[in-house]
N, C-alpha and C positions, 0 to 999 in steps of 0.2 A: 306574079303581080303582088304588089304590097298593099297595105291597107289604104294608103293615100290614093292609089290607083283605083281601088274598089270604091272609095268614096266619090272620086271624080266620075267614075262610070255609072254608079248606081244611084247616088243621091241627087245628082243633077237632072236625071232623066226618068227615074223610076220611083216607085214607092219605097218608103223606109223598110217595110217588111222584106222587100227583095234584097235590100242591102244587108239586113240582119241574116237572111238566109245565106247570102254569099260570104258574109263574115264567118258564119259557122263552118262553111266548107273550107274557107281559107285556113282557119285555125286547125281544123282536123288534119289538113295536109302539112301545116307549118311545124308540127311537133318533130317530124323527121329532120327538117331544116335546122331547127334549134339544137336537136340532139347531135347532129353531125358536126356542127360548129363547136359544140361544148365538150365533146368527148376528149380531145387532146388537153383542153384546159383542166378539166376535172381529174383526168388521169395524172397529170403532172402535179396538180395541187394535192391530190390524195397521197401520192408517193412522197412528196416533200413533207407533208404533215406526219405521215406514217413514220418516216425516218426520225424526225424530231421527237415524236411521242415515244417511239420505241427506245430511243437513246435515254430519255428521261427515266424509264423504268428498267434500264439495263437488259433489254431484250433485243435479239437479233432477228429482225423480220425477214422472212423469205416469202416470195410471192406464193399465194395460195389461191385456190379456186374460191374459197369463202371471201377473201379480200376482193377479188375481181367481181364477184357477185354483189358485194356490198356497194362498191363504187358504181356499178351499173344500176343498182336499185336507187341509190342516192341521185344519180343523174336522171333516172326516170321521174323521181319525185320533183326534182328541180324543174324539169321540162314541163311537168303538169302544173306546177305553181306559176311558171312564166306564162304559159299559154292560157291557163285559167284566169290569171290576173288580167292579161291583155284583153282577152275576149270579154271578160266581165266588166272591165272599165269601159270599153267601147259600147257595150250594150247599155250600161247604166247612163252614159253620156247621151246616147241616142234617145233613150226613153225619157230622161230628164228634159232634154231639149224639146221633145214633142209635148210633154205635159205643160211646160212653161211657154209653149208657142214660139220657141226660138228656132233659128235656122240650124237644122241638124247637121248639115254639111259644115258649117262654120264651127260648130261645137266639136265635131270630130277632128277637124283640122287643128283646132286649138289644142285638143288633148294630144294629138300626135306631135305637135311642136313642143308641148311640155315634156313629152317623153324624150325628144331629142335633147332638150336642155338639161333635164334632171334625172332621167331614169338610169342612165349608165352608172352614175355615182351612187344612187340609192341601191341599185342592184349589187354593185361591187361591195358596198358596205355590209349589206344584209347577208349576202352569200358568203363573203369571206368569213364572217362570224359563224354562220350556220355550218358551212362545210368544215371549218376548222374543228368545231365542236363534234360534229358527226364522225369525221375521220379519226380524230384523236380518241374518242370514246371506243370506236370499233377496234382501234389498235390496242388500247388498254385491255379490252375484253379478250382479244386474241392472246395477249401477253399474260393473261391470268389475273389481272387486276380486278378485284371485286368491289373495292370501296375507294372513294376519293374524299378528300377534305375540301370543302367549299371555301373558296377565297374570293372575296369581292374586290373589284376595282371601281373607283369612283368615276362617274356616278352609277349607282346601282338602284334598282327598283326596291320598294319595301319588302317584297317577297325574298329577293336575293339577299338583302341586308339581314333578314331574319335567319338565313341559312349560314351566314358567315362564320367560319370556324368549325362548323359541324361536319361530321363524317357521314356521308350518305352512300 
């Protein structure tokens, strides 16, 4: 069952608290679903970034247990972020609708439609940057790189601007 089905079943006929309990159960089981779908994506992304990062520093990467463990840990963190964000947003929408006296079912349906319309692009943008940074840093560390020179690309936040050109 997906969240829309849970909303259809629980919010039309039962109390909001029942929906929130079912939502908790759904997301507890949903982590495995997300992980299974994302393993091949992150394995390929990690290897691609690893090859490029290793080439940048003249290092020949061989598969290692440490690398596999890093990719698995990164995937675990991504799954936790995804599930936590999803569950947290739906709980917040539910509670806000209750407080404001709005229709909880419609508020949930609206959020789910927003996810269909915008979430894939937001997720792709965020995760491509996060994963590239994480996988390249792990590769550099394995290759023995201990310092990097910070280089900004516009637009950059004030903090990143203050680091431009510094060795960190």
